[in-house]
N, C-alpha and C positions, 0 to 999 in steps of 0.2 A: 588200062587201070585208071580208075577215077580217084582223084585227090580230094579228100574232104575239105570243107571250108576251114576247119581248125588247123589242119596240116598246112594248107596254103598260107594262112595268116602267119603261122610260125616260120615258114620259109621266108616270107616277106620281111619279118622282123629280123631274122638272122642276116639276111642280105643287107638290110639297112644298117645294121651294126657294123658289118664289114666295111661298107662304104664310108661310114663316119670315121672308123679307125684309120683307114687309108688316107683320108683327107687330113686328119690330125697329125699323122706321121709325116706327111708331105709338108705341112705348115711348120712342124717342129724342125725339120731338116733345113728349111729356108731360114728359120730364125737363127739357127746355129751359124749358118753362113754369114748372116748379116752382122752378128755381134762377135764373131770370132770363135774359133775352136777353143774349147776349154774355158771360155769366159762366162761366168754365171751372171744372170740378171740383165736388166735393160736400163739401169739408171744412167745418169749423165756421164759419170766417171768411166764406167766400163765401156760404154759406147764410144767415148772420145778416144780411148786408147787404140782403137783399131781404125779410126776414121781420119785422124788429123796428124799433121807433122808439126814439130817444134820449129821455132825461128831458126835454130841452127840447121835443122834438116832442110828447110826451104832454101837457105843460103847456099849450102853445099851442093844441093841438087842443081842449082842454077850455075854455079861458078867453079866447081871442083875441076882441077886439071887445066886451068887456063889463067892467063894473066888478066888483071882487071883494067879495062879502059874506061873512058868517060861514059860510054853507053852502058857498060856494066854497072857503073856507079849509080846511074839513073834507075836501073832495074833494082839495085840493092836498096835504094831509097824507097821504091814502091813496096818492097818486102817489109821494110821497117814501118811504113805507114799502115800496111795491112795488119800489122801486129799491134796497132793502136799506140805506137810510141809517139805519134803526133807530128804534125808538119814542122813545127819550130825546132824540136829536138832532132828530128830526122835530117832536116836541112843543115843544121849545125854540124852534125856528125859527118855527113857527106863532104861538107866543105873542109873539115879537118882531115878527112881521109885523102882528099885531093892534095892538100898541102904536105901531107906525110909521104905521099908517093908510094903507098903500099900496093904491091902488084899481085898478091895472091890472096885468096879468100881466107886462108887460115891466119895470115898476118892481119887481115882486116878484122876478122872475128876477135882475135886477141886484143886489138885496139878498141873495138866496140865494147868488149866486156869491161875493160878498164874504165872507159868513159862513162858507161851506163852505171857501173858500180858506184862511181863518185856522185851520181845524181840521186840515187835512192836514199830516202830518209827512213830509217828504222830505229826502233827503240824498244827495249825489253820492259815489260810491265811487271814490277815487283811490288808486292803488298807491303805496306808500312806496318810496323809494330806499334802497339799502343793507341791506335786509332781505328775507327770503323772505316774500312775501305769500301767506297761505293762506286759502281760502274753503271752509268745510265747508257743503255744500249739503244742506238738510233739506227734507222734504216727503213726504206720503203717496203711495202708488201712484196713478197716474192723473192727477196734476196737471200732468204735463209736466216732471218734474224732470230727467230725463236729457237731454231735448231742450234744456232751458234751460241745462244745463251746456255743451252744444255752442255755443249762441248766445253765452253769456258768454265762453267761450274765444275764439271768433271775434271778438267785440267788442274784446277786448284785443289780439289778434293784429293787427287792423287799426290799432291805435294804436302798433304797433311793439314790443309787449311779447312776451316768450317765456313759453310756458305748458306745464305738464305736468298730466296728468289722473291721478287715482287712483280705481280702481273698488272702493270699500270697501263697496258695497251687495252683499255676497255672498249675501244672503238670496234674491235673484232672479237666476238665471243670465241672463235676458233683459236685465237692466240692464247687466251687464258686456259683453255682446255689442253692445248698442246704443252704449255708450260707446266701445267699440273701433272701431266703424264711424265715429263722429265723429272719433276720433283719426286714422284713416286719411284721411278726407276733408280734414282740415286739416294733415295731415303733421306731427303733434306726438306726442311720446312719451306712453305710458300705462303705469302700474304696476298690475298685476293678478295675481290668483291664481285658483284654481279655485273653483267653487261651494261654499259652506259654509266657506270659509277664514276665519281670524280677521281681522276688519277692522282691528284694531289693528296687526297685523303688516304689513298692506298700507300703512298710514299710516307705520309705521316705515321701510319700504323707500322709500316715496314721498318723505318728507322728505329722506332721505339722497341719493336720486337727484336731487331738485330742487336741493339745495345743491351737489352735485358738478357738475351741469350749469350752475349759475349762472342758473337761470330766474327770471323775475320773479314768476310766479304759479303756485301749486299749487292746483288745484281738486279737492276730494275729494267724491265721491258717497257718501252715507250712507243707511242703511236708515231707513224711516219707519214702523215698526210701533207705532203709537199704542196698539194693544190691549194692549201689554205695556210700559208706561211705564218700569218699573224696569229691564227689560232694555235698553231704548233708552238710558236715562240711564247705566247702567253701561258700556255699549259706547262711548258718546261720551266718558265720563270717561276711559276708557283711552286714547282718541285724544288728548284734551287733555293728558294726563299725558306722553305721548310727545313731543308738539310742544313742551311746556314744557321738558322735559328736554333736547331738542335745542338750544333757545335760538335767538335771532336771527330770530324769526318775528313777523309781525303777522297775527293770526288773527281772522277774522270768521265768524259764522254767518248764512248766507243762507237764508231760508225761501221756498220756492216755493208759491204758492197759485193756485188756479183761479178766475178772476173770475166764472165762471158758477155757482159753488156757493153763493154768498151766505153765509148764517149758518154753514154748515159750514166755510167758509174762516176765519171769525172763531174758531170753536172750535179749529181746527188751530193758528192763531196763538197762541191763549191757552195751549194745552197745551204746545206746543213751547217757548214763552217761559218757562213755568213749570218745565218739566223741564230745559232746557239753556240758556235765554237766546237771544234772537234779536236780532242787530244790524241786520239789514236784510231787506227783503222784495222779491221779484220776483213780479209778477202776470202770469199767463199767460192765453191765450185772451181777451184784451181787445180789443174792436173799437169802443169808444165806445158800443156799443148793449147791452153786457152789464150785469149787475147790479154795476156798479162802485162803488155806494154803500157797499160793505163797506169801502172804503178809509177812509171817514170814521169808521166804528165802530172799526176797528183803531187808527187814529191817535188818536182821542179817548180810548179806554179803555186801550190798551196802550202808546201812545207809541212804537211801533216805526216807524222811517222806511222809506218806500218808495223803492227805489233804481232798479229797472229794470221795464220793461213788455215782455212778449212779445206781439207783435201779429200773428202769422202763423205759418205752418208752416215757412218757410224759415229757414236758419241766420242770415241777415242780419236777420231780423225781430225785432230787439231795439232798444230805445232807453232812454236815461236817463229816469227818472221826473221829470217837471216839473209842479209843481202848477198853474201857470198854463195850460199846454196841456191838462192833464187836465180842469180846470174848463170850459174853453172847449169841449172835445169833448162833454162830457155835456150841456151846455146849448145846443149848436149847433142 
């Protein structure tokens, strides 16, 4: 029996479709294994939940069921350092543990929880009545600054406050576009200009607009070009001058840092605080399994309070920073 060219071509097409379907199914099964059964998506947060252990997990795996000796305390110090708690704080904690003579990991953990609790600097941010509250949001590219602004705006909207956004990071066109999308999602006003516009002029218009509308909170996105500290400082000084001239404002600088970047986050906090001063910090990409130890370094050395935590990709994924909850999470 002779197969016509048309039939042969159809058979080849069907065979190709079957092969592609099998390859897709195999790839899908491997993807599920990688990201965990029943876990949707491949973002940072869901991936982290199946791949990492908390500080408490790491300590208990090393020491559960045995008394702690000097060698164990050295290993414990290594675990603290790997969590970005820092050499100075880690060394002090280990020295205190030796003097205490605690011989089980659970006793050591309870001691560490109390000591670290006392190091953390946190502060709730409450809007003032009768004035325009202004938050200038600082942070380098990639830390989730613009997304954090959306979360912060939504947080206050849920509390019944009125919010206006200002897109003063004109160095990146994408920043203005992303902030505009957040404004549309939340149905709130935004003041913006084109790419490369003078950020100070945007702040000027934004303060006037906020006052005329009688909004409770103006959130200003700013550029985070740390490679040119003088330019950054001059740019922000112009903004502060305008806000001060307008009067009747309560202004705070909020720095956004990425929990996964460890010592880089400390460096950013140090530089921004040195250049313009930082009143409060929001930590993003935190899931209790990240290198959250940087909180202790920043609190101890810079005395800047942590105010918010971003803990997911959605606009609702923001919460007030609470030292008790933070400590319990990392030692859970």
